C-alpha positions in Angstrom: 100.1 101.6 94.7 103.6 101.8 93.1 103.9 98.0 92.7 104.3 97.2 89.0 101.9 94.3 89.4 99.1 96.8 89.7 100.2 98.8 86.6 97.4 99.1 84.1 94.7 97.7 86.4 91.6 99.8 87.0 91.2 100.7 90.7 88.5 102.0 93.0 89.3 104.4 95.8 86.9 104.6 98.7 87.3 107.7 100.9 85.5 109.1 103.9 82.9 111.7 103.2 82.4 114.9 105.1 78.6 114.8 105.5 77.7 111.1 105.1 75.1 109.9 102.6 73.5 112.2 100.1 69.8 112.8 100.6 69.2 115.2 97.8 71.2 116.8 95.0 74.6 115.2 94.8 77.4 117.8 95.3 81.1 117.4 95.0 82.6 116.7 98.5 85.6 118.9 99.3 87.4 115.9 100.7 87.4 114.2 97.3 89.7 116.8 96.0 92.0 116.6 99.0 92.0 112.8 98.9 92.8 112.7 95.2 95.6 115.1 95.5 97.1 113.0 98.4 96.8 109.9 96.3 98.5 111.6 93.3 101.3 112.8 95.6 102.1 109.1 96.5 102.7 108.0 92.9 106.4 107.3 92.2 107.7 109.2 89.3 
């Protein structure tokens, strides 16, 4: 993730979901927030 060769490239992050596939109204999965915060913490500054 911190390799400069990836700088500026769009990326897709696939993460596990708490309840599986949505069958009705799509709601924000609480794991999305946790996973995104973890990813952000890995970025070298």
